[in-house]
C-alpha positions as CSV (number, residue, x, y, z in Angstrom):
1,M,86.0,92.1,123.8
2,G,87.9,95.1,125.3
3,Y,90.4,97.3,123.3
4,N,93.3,99.5,124.5
5,V,92.6,103.0,123.2
6,K,96.2,104.0,122.8
7,Q,96.9,100.7,120.8
8,S,93.9,101.1,118.7
9,L,95.2,104.5,117.6
10,T,98.2,102.9,115.9
11,S,96.7,99.4,114.9
12,P,95.7,99.4,111.1
13,W,93.4,96.4,111.5
14,I,91.0,98.2,113.7
15,P,88.2,100.2,111.9
16,L,88.3,104.0,112.3
17,A,84.9,104.0,113.6
18,L,85.8,101.9,116.5
19,I,88.9,104.1,117.1
20,A,86.7,107.1,117.4
21,K,84.3,105.4,119.6
22,S,87.1,104.4,122.0
23,K,88.4,108.0,121.9
24,N,84.8,109.3,122.8
25,Q,84.3,106.9,125.5
26,M,87.7,107.8,127.1
27,N,86.9,111.4,126.7
28,D,83.6,110.9,128.6
29,K,85.3,109.0,131.4
30,I,87.6,112.1,131.8
31,T,84.7,114.4,131.9
32,N,82.7,112.3,134.2
33,N,85.4,112.3,136.8
34,L,85.3,116.1,136.9
35,F,81.5,116.3,137.2
36,E,81.4,113.5,139.7
37,F,83.9,115.5,141.8
38,W,82.0,118.6,141.7
39,T,78.9,116.8,142.6
40,L,80.4,115.3,145.5
41,I,81.6,118.8,146.6
42,G,78.3,120.3,146.1
43,K,76.8,117.6,148.3
44,L,79.2,118.1,151.0
45,T,78.7,121.8,151.1
46,N,74.9,121.6,150.6
47,K,75.3,124.0,147.6
48,L,74.3,121.6,144.9
49,T,71.3,121.8,142.6
50,E,70.5,119.0,140.2
51,T,67.8,119.0,137.7
52,E,67.2,116.7,134.8
53,Y,69.1,119.0,132.4
54,Y,72.0,120.4,134.4
55,S,73.7,120.8,137.9
56,T,74.9,123.7,139.6
57,I,77.1,124.8,142.5
58,S,76.4,128.2,143.8
59,M,78.8,129.5,146.5
60,S,79.2,133.1,147.8
61,D,82.4,132.8,149.5
62,S,84.4,130.8,146.8
63,D,85.0,131.0,143.2
64,W,85.7,127.2,143.2
65,P,83.9,125.2,141.9
66,N,81.0,127.7,141.6
67,R,79.6,126.8,138.3
68,I,77.0,125.1,135.9
69,F,78.0,121.6,134.6
70,A,76.4,118.2,133.4
71,L,74.5,120.1,130.8
72,K,72.0,118.4,128.4
73,E,72.2,121.3,125.7
74,S,68.9,122.4,124.0
75,D,67.5,125.7,123.0
76,S,64.9,125.7,125.8
77,V,67.5,124.8,128.6
78,I,69.7,127.5,127.3
79,K,66.9,130.0,127.4
80,E,66.0,128.8,131.0
81,L,69.7,129.2,132.2
82,L,69.8,132.8,130.6
83,K,66.8,133.8,132.6
84,L,68.0,132.2,135.8
85,N,71.3,133.9,135.4
86,Q,69.8,137.4,134.8
87,E,67.9,136.8,138.0
88,G,71.1,135.9,139.9
89,S,69.9,132.4,140.7
90,I,72.8,130.5,139.2
91,P,76.7,130.9,138.7
92,D,78.1,133.0,136.0
93,L,80.4,130.2,134.6
94,I,79.5,127.0,132.6
95,T,81.7,124.2,131.7
96,V,80.8,122.1,128.7
97,D,82.3,119.7,126.2
98,K,84.0,121.4,123.1
99,L,81.1,120.2,120.8
100,N,78.6,122.8,121.8
101,S,76.6,125.8,120.4
102,F,77.9,128.5,122.7
103,K,80.4,129.7,120.4
104,S,77.8,131.1,118.1
105,N,75.5,132.3,121.0
106,K,76.1,136.2,121.7
107,N,75.1,135.8,125.3
108,F,78.2,133.8,126.2
109,E,81.9,134.5,126.2
110,L,84.5,131.7,126.0
111,L,87.0,132.2,128.8
112,F,89.2,129.3,128.2
113,W,89.5,125.7,127.3
114,Q,91.3,122.6,128.7
115,K,92.7,119.4,127.3
116,N,91.1,116.2,128.6
117,M,93.9,113.9,129.3
118,A,94.5,110.2,130.5
119,L,97.0,107.6,131.4
120,N,96.5,104.0,131.6
121,L,97.9,103.2,134.9
122,K,98.3,99.5,134.1
123,S,101.0,100.5,131.6
124,V,103.1,102.7,134.1
125,N,106.4,101.0,135.0
126,V,107.8,104.0,136.7
127,D,108.5,103.5,140.5
128,Y,107.2,106.7,141.9
129,K,108.4,107.8,145.4
130,R,106.6,109.9,148.0
131,D,108.5,113.3,148.3
132,K,109.3,114.2,152.0
133,N,107.7,117.7,151.5
134,I,104.3,116.2,150.5
135,Q,101.8,116.3,153.4
136,Q,98.2,115.1,153.4
137,V,95.5,117.7,154.2
138,K,93.8,116.5,157.3
139,T,93.2,119.5,159.8
140,K,91.7,122.9,159.4
141,S,95.0,124.6,159.5
142,D,96.3,122.3,156.6
143,S,93.0,123.3,154.7
144,V,94.0,126.9,155.3
145,Y,97.4,126.2,153.8
146,F,95.7,124.5,150.8
147,A,93.1,127.3,150.1
148,K,95.8,129.9,150.4
149,T,98.2,128.2,148.0
150,A,95.5,127.3,145.5
151,S,94.2,130.9,145.5
152,E,97.5,132.3,144.9
153,S,98.2,129.6,142.3
154,F,95.1,130.1,140.2
155,G,94.1,133.7,140.9
156,Y,90.6,133.0,142.1
157,R,89.1,132.6,145.7
158,V,89.3,128.9,147.3
159,D,87.6,128.9,150.4
160,C,89.2,126.9,153.3
161,D,86.0,125.7,154.8
162,V,85.1,124.0,151.4
163,I,88.6,122.3,151.4
164,F,88.2,121.3,155.1
165,K,84.9,119.6,154.2
166,I,86.4,117.8,151.2
167,A,89.4,116.8,153.4
168,T,87.7,115.3,156.2
169,F,85.6,113.3,153.9
170,M,88.5,111.1,152.9
171,E,86.6,108.2,151.7
172,N,87.5,108.6,147.8
173,V,89.4,112.0,147.8
174,H,92.8,112.8,149.1
175,L,94.3,116.5,149.3
176,F,98.0,117.2,149.6
177,N,100.2,120.3,150.4
178,Y,103.7,120.7,149.4
179,I,105.4,122.2,152.5
180,K,109.0,123.3,152.6
181,D,110.5,125.2,155.3
182,D,107.2,125.7,156.9
183,E,105.8,127.4,153.8
184,S,103.1,126.0,151.6
185,L,104.1,126.1,148.0
186,G,102.2,123.5,146.1
187,C,98.7,121.7,146.3
188,G,96.9,118.9,144.5
189,I,93.9,116.6,144.8
190,V,93.2,113.0,143.7
191,F,89.7,111.9,143.4
192,F,88.5,108.2,143.0
193,D,85.3,108.0,140.9
194,S,82.7,105.3,140.6
195,Y,84.3,104.0,137.5
196,N,87.7,103.1,139.4
197,N,89.4,106.0,137.8
198,A,91.6,108.7,139.6
199,G,91.3,112.3,138.6
200,L,93.9,114.9,139.3
201,H,92.7,118.1,140.3
202,M,93.8,121.6,141.5
203,I,97.5,121.0,140.9
204,G,99.0,124.3,141.6
205,T,102.3,125.9,142.6
206,H,102.6,129.1,144.6
207,P,104.3,131.9,142.8
208,K,107.1,131.9,145.2
209,G,107.7,127.8,144.4
210,R,107.7,128.0,140.7
211,R,110.5,126.7,138.5
212,Q,111.4,124.2,141.2
213,G,109.6,121.2,139.9
214,I,107.1,121.2,142.5
215,G,104.1,120.7,140.0
216,K,105.8,117.4,138.7
217,I,106.5,116.4,142.3
218,M,103.0,116.8,143.2
219,T,101.7,115.3,139.9
220,E,103.8,112.1,140.7
221,N,102.6,111.9,144.2
222,L,99.2,111.9,143.0
223,L,99.9,109.1,140.5
224,L,101.5,107.1,143.4
225,E,98.1,107.5,145.2
226,A,96.2,106.2,142.2
227,I,98.5,103.3,141.6
228,N,98.6,102.2,145.3
229,N,94.7,102.3,145.2
230,D,94.7,100.1,142.2
231,K,92.9,102.4,139.8
232,N,92.4,101.9,136.1
233,F,93.2,105.4,134.5
234,C,94.5,108.7,135.7
235,V,92.6,111.5,134.2
236,L,92.8,115.3,134.3
237,H,92.3,118.5,132.4
238,A,95.4,120.5,131.3
239,S,96.0,123.9,130.1
240,L,97.6,124.3,126.6
241,M,101.0,125.1,128.3
242,G,100.4,122.1,130.7
243,E,99.6,119.5,127.9
244,P,103.3,118.8,126.7
245,I,104.3,118.4,130.4
246,Y,101.8,115.7,131.1
247,R,102.5,114.1,127.7
248,K,106.1,113.4,129.1
249,L,104.6,111.4,131.8
250,G,102.6,109.3,129.4
251,F,99.2,111.0,129.3
252,E,97.3,111.1,126.0
253,T,94.8,113.7,124.9
254,Y,91.3,112.7,124.1
255,G,89.2,115.9,123.8
256,E,88.6,119.3,125.3
257,I,86.1,121.0,127.8
258,E,85.4,124.7,127.4
259,I,84.4,127.3,130.1
260,Y,82.1,130.0,129.1
261,K,80.9,133.2,131.0
262,F,77.3,134.7,130.8
263,L,77.4,138.1,129.3
264,K,75.0,140.6,131.2
265,N,72.3,142.5,129.4
266,K,72.5,140.9,126.2
267,G,69.4,140.0,124.3
268,N,68.2,136.4,123.9
């Protein structure tokens, strides 16, 4: 028997333990989409290293995604990661679920956290329309636009060659630019994972395009892509400021991820 997670949170006859289990399962699906997406990027760029206990993407020309993820945490694994990072063999950033021991570890600094959010696409009754300024990324020049817009939006390097490799794969990932008057002002990605869910990633607005509703337009375009491809849920990771915006679109919050940075020259 299947349960609707949102319904379970308001139905008194469903045990609290089952409600918690349903939330945890959805939270896992949201995180899985992100890690599955990064794994694909790592494979497309030949920058992925997978071990039994963690995965890494190490890039010299791009800050994204360039990190450690899919961690099975233990004292021995953390010790190994600290050693490898001191040697310069792995990235400086690590993404983990909120339930972790990193907060109390003096070798790591919490940089920021994001809310894990999801929307049941079967319950969406809004008739989204494709905006005329939304253009799918298909060419190298499109990828240059995307990378530049993303870099300016998020404040870190996004390499156009990485974007181009993702865009030309196209099997289960679609990238879009928001182009107005021959200027790229927004970007966004939708990734379809192996569980038939759609993840929204890198929804950004160039500083020149802010306060024009471009982020909302891009989000609705990505939702339209997910609906047209008959996906089950739409999932994403939102900042504290972004969470209420996505709630207005029907998204619910199920958990958090945290991003930590290795602190150099600290004792183990």
